C-alpha positions as CSV (number, residue, x, y, z in Angstrom):
1,M,-43.8,45.6,-33.0
2,V,-47.2,44.0,-32.6
3,S,-48.0,44.5,-36.2
4,A,-44.9,42.6,-37.2
5,F,-46.0,39.6,-35.2
6,I,-49.5,39.9,-36.7
7,K,-47.9,39.9,-40.2
8,L,-45.9,36.8,-39.3
9,M,-49.2,35.0,-38.4
10,G,-50.4,35.4,-41.9
11,D,-47.2,34.3,-43.8
12,G,-48.0,31.4,-46.0
13,E,-51.6,31.2,-44.9
14,T,-54.2,30.8,-47.7
15,D,-57.4,30.0,-45.8
16,P,-59.8,33.0,-46.3
17,D,-61.3,32.5,-42.8
18,V,-57.9,32.6,-41.1
19,L,-56.8,35.6,-43.1
20,A,-60.0,37.4,-42.2
21,A,-59.4,36.6,-38.5
22,I,-55.9,37.9,-38.7
23,W,-57.1,41.1,-40.4
24,D,-59.6,41.6,-37.5
25,I,-56.8,41.2,-35.0
26,F,-54.8,43.8,-36.9
27,M,-57.7,46.2,-36.9
28,I,-58.1,45.7,-33.1
29,W,-54.5,46.6,-32.7
30,V,-54.9,49.7,-34.8
31,V,-57.7,50.9,-32.6
32,M,-55.8,50.1,-29.4
33,S,-52.8,52.1,-30.8
34,V,-55.0,55.1,-31.4
35,V,-56.4,54.8,-27.8
36,I,-52.9,54.5,-26.4
37,L,-51.9,57.7,-28.1
38,I,-55.0,59.7,-27.2
39,A,-55.6,58.5,-23.6
40,P,-52.6,60.4,-22.0
41,L,-53.8,63.6,-23.6
42,L,-57.3,63.1,-22.4
43,I,-56.1,62.5,-18.9
44,L,-53.9,65.6,-19.0
45,Y,-56.9,67.6,-20.3
46,I,-58.9,66.6,-17.3
47,V,-56.3,66.7,-14.5
48,R,-53.6,69.2,-15.6
49,R,-54.7,71.2,-18.7
50,S,-51.9,73.7,-18.2
51,I,-49.3,71.3,-19.7
52,L,-51.6,69.7,-22.3
53,K,-50.1,71.6,-25.2
54,E,-46.5,70.8,-24.1
55,A,-47.4,67.1,-23.8
56,F,-49.0,67.2,-27.3
57,L,-45.9,68.6,-28.8
58,F,-43.7,66.0,-27.1
59,E,-45.9,63.2,-28.4
60,I,-46.1,64.5,-32.0
61,G,-42.3,65.2,-32.0
62,G,-41.6,61.7,-30.6
63,L,-43.8,60.0,-33.2
64,S,-42.3,61.9,-36.0
65,L,-38.7,61.3,-34.9
66,F,-39.0,57.5,-34.1
67,T,-41.7,56.2,-36.6
68,P,-39.1,55.5,-39.4
69,F,-36.9,53.6,-37.0
70,W,-39.9,51.6,-35.6
71,F,-41.0,50.9,-39.2
72,A,-37.5,49.6,-40.1
73,L,-37.3,47.4,-37.0
74,A,-40.8,46.0,-37.4
75,T,-40.2,45.2,-41.0
76,E,-36.9,43.4,-40.3
77,L,-38.6,41.4,-37.5
78,S,-41.4,40.3,-39.9
79,G,-38.8,38.8,-42.2
80,D,-38.7,41.4,-44.9
81,S,-36.0,43.9,-45.8
82,W,-37.1,47.4,-44.8
83,L,-35.2,48.9,-47.8
84,Q,-37.1,46.6,-50.2
85,V,-40.4,47.4,-48.6
86,L,-39.6,51.1,-48.7
87,L,-38.8,50.9,-52.5
88,A,-41.8,48.6,-53.3
89,G,-44.4,50.3,-51.1
90,V,-46.5,49.1,-48.2
91,E,-49.6,46.9,-48.6
92,G,-52.4,46.3,-46.3
93,L,-52.7,49.7,-44.5
94,P,-56.2,50.4,-43.2
95,F,-58.2,52.9,-45.3
96,L,-61.8,54.0,-45.3
97,G,-63.6,52.2,-48.1
98,P,-67.0,52.5,-49.8
99,G,-69.9,52.5,-47.4
100,G,-67.7,53.3,-44.4
101,S,-66.0,49.9,-44.4
102,I,-62.3,49.5,-43.6
103,I,-60.2,48.1,-46.4
104,G,-56.5,47.3,-46.9
105,G,-54.8,50.0,-49.1
106,R,-51.4,50.6,-50.6
107,V,-48.9,53.4,-50.1
108,D,-46.3,53.6,-53.0
109,S,-42.7,54.5,-52.5
110,V,-43.3,57.9,-54.2
111,L,-45.1,59.0,-51.1
112,L,-43.4,56.7,-48.6
113,I,-39.8,57.8,-49.1
114,P,-40.4,61.5,-48.9
115,T,-42.5,61.0,-45.8
116,F,-39.9,59.0,-44.0
117,I,-37.3,61.6,-44.8
118,M,-39.4,64.5,-43.6
119,L,-40.7,62.8,-40.4
120,P,-37.3,62.8,-38.5
121,L,-36.6,66.3,-39.5
122,L,-40.0,67.4,-38.3
123,G,-39.5,65.5,-35.0
124,V,-36.1,67.2,-34.4
125,L,-37.7,70.6,-35.1
126,I,-40.6,70.1,-32.7
127,L,-38.6,68.6,-29.9
128,R,-36.2,71.5,-29.8
129,P,-36.6,73.1,-26.3
130,S,-36.7,76.6,-27.7
131,F,-39.6,75.6,-30.1
132,I,-41.6,74.0,-27.3
133,R,-40.9,76.9,-24.9
134,R,-42.0,79.4,-27.6
135,K,-45.2,77.5,-28.5
136,T,-46.2,76.8,-24.9
137,S,-45.4,80.3,-23.6
138,A,-47.0,82.2,-26.5
139,A,-50.4,80.8,-25.8
140,G,-50.7,80.8,-22.0
141,P,-53.9,80.1,-20.2
142,T,-56.5,82.7,-20.8
143,K,-57.3,84.6,-17.6
144,P,-61.0,84.9,-16.9
145,V,-62.3,88.5,-17.1
146,P,-63.4,89.5,-13.6
147,A,-66.8,90.8,-13.0
148,E,-66.9,94.6,-12.6
149,P,-67.0,95.2,-8.8
150,K,-69.9,97.0,-7.3
151,P,-69.2,100.1,-5.3
152,D,-68.2,99.2,-1.7
153,T,-69.0,101.9,0.7
154,E,-67.4,100.1,3.6
155,G,-64.0,99.8,1.9
156,E,-64.0,96.0,1.9
157,S,-61.8,94.4,-0.8
158,I,-63.3,92.2,-3.4
159,E,-61.5,89.0,-4.2
160,V,-61.9,87.5,-7.7
161,E,-61.7,83.7,-7.5
162,M,-60.5,81.5,-10.4
163,P,-62.8,78.4,-10.5
164,G,-61.2,75.1,-10.8
165,V,-57.7,76.3,-9.8
166,A,-56.4,75.2,-6.4
167,A,-53.1,75.6,-4.7
168,P,-51.0,72.5,-4.8
169,V,-51.0,70.5,-1.5
170,A,-47.6,69.4,-0.5
171,D,-47.1,66.1,1.2
172,E,-44.1,64.1,2.2
173,K,-44.3,61.8,-0.9
174,S,-44.5,64.6,-3.4
175,M,-41.8,66.6,-1.7
176,T,-39.5,63.6,-1.7
177,K,-40.2,62.9,-5.4
178,L,-39.4,66.5,-6.2
179,R,-36.2,66.6,-4.2
180,N,-35.0,63.3,-5.8
181,L,-35.6,64.7,-9.3
182,L,-33.6,67.9,-8.5
183,I,-30.8,65.8,-7.1
184,E,-30.7,63.5,-10.1
185,I,-30.4,66.5,-12.5
186,G,-27.5,67.9,-10.4
187,A,-29.3,70.9,-8.8
188,P,-27.3,72.5,-6.0
189,D,-28.7,72.4,-2.4
190,G,-29.3,76.1,-2.4
191,I,-31.5,75.9,-5.5
192,I,-33.3,72.9,-4.2
193,K,-34.1,74.7,-0.9
194,G,-35.1,77.8,-2.9
195,I,-37.5,75.9,-5.2
196,I,-39.2,74.1,-2.2
197,G,-39.2,77.3,-0.2
198,A,-40.9,79.1,-3.1
199,G,-43.9,76.8,-2.8
200,I,-43.2,74.4,-5.6
201,A,-44.6,71.3,-4.1
202,T,-44.6,68.6,-6.8
203,V,-42.7,67.6,-9.9
204,E,-45.7,68.7,-12.0
205,D,-45.5,72.2,-10.5
206,L,-41.8,72.4,-11.4
207,V,-42.1,71.3,-15.1
208,G,-45.1,73.6,-15.5
209,T,-43.3,76.7,-14.3
210,G,-41.9,79.2,-16.8
211,P,-38.2,80.0,-16.8
212,D,-38.8,83.7,-15.9
213,Q,-41.0,82.7,-13.0
214,L,-38.5,80.1,-11.8
215,A,-35.6,82.5,-12.0
216,T,-37.5,85.0,-9.8
217,M,-38.5,82.3,-7.3
218,I,-35.0,80.9,-6.7
219,G,-33.1,84.2,-7.2
220,A,-31.1,83.0,-10.1
221,D,-30.5,84.3,-13.7
222,K,-32.8,83.2,-16.5
223,K,-30.1,81.1,-18.2
224,T,-29.6,79.0,-15.0
225,A,-33.4,78.6,-14.5
226,D,-33.9,77.7,-18.1
227,A,-31.2,75.0,-18.0
228,L,-32.6,73.6,-14.8
229,L,-36.1,73.6,-16.2
230,M,-35.1,71.9,-19.5
231,A,-33.2,69.2,-17.5
232,A,-36.2,68.5,-15.3
233,Q,-38.6,68.3,-18.3
234,K,-36.3,66.0,-20.2
235,K,-36.0,63.7,-17.1
236,V,-39.8,63.7,-16.6
237,W,-40.8,63.2,-20.2
238,F,-38.0,61.0,-21.6
239,G,-36.6,59.4,-18.4
240,G,-33.2,61.2,-18.9
241,I,-32.6,59.8,-22.5
């Protein structure tokens, strides 16, 4: 949307200095867009690495699915027909030029049309719950190899600690947030009590739990646990859309 307004700023403008300033504004917005996309993944990498791959798949799937619609809306807002732009090609996209400079390039319809056809299909494929579950469960976190214990003549047990992994601390705010989420997705009272009683203390703990583990915790079948988990993840990531 911002790029559409930046384009409107340059319509009918012929002054080279003004056009150069508008191009600089556009480049700043491109950099900001990249930062907006990368920042959540960096934060998750630092604070909750266990769901980083799942968040990455959601982000890539969402971009693939909605980019053609954003393009059409932004084009219409800028005063051009999205169909005409799609057939004629796009001008002014930033590309790396000679000497490392950023120059405005062109993408022809030969590449643009197939790309916009494939992107929604790719987005639907990636956002399928079964695809995300398969990709995130197939490459679970690697367990550290414990050091070989030394012989213990006194029979004392040796506990292998996992550095950087701490049990979640439940507080009133996190428990209320978790309970409200479960109520919103229609979870019965028995399941809500079972989830909280199993030690799941936060919304993040719930969406990061596998269906098999959740089914064991609440004493339900895997199908019920899987449906509950998918509903919770959809509510957290998409706000219930």
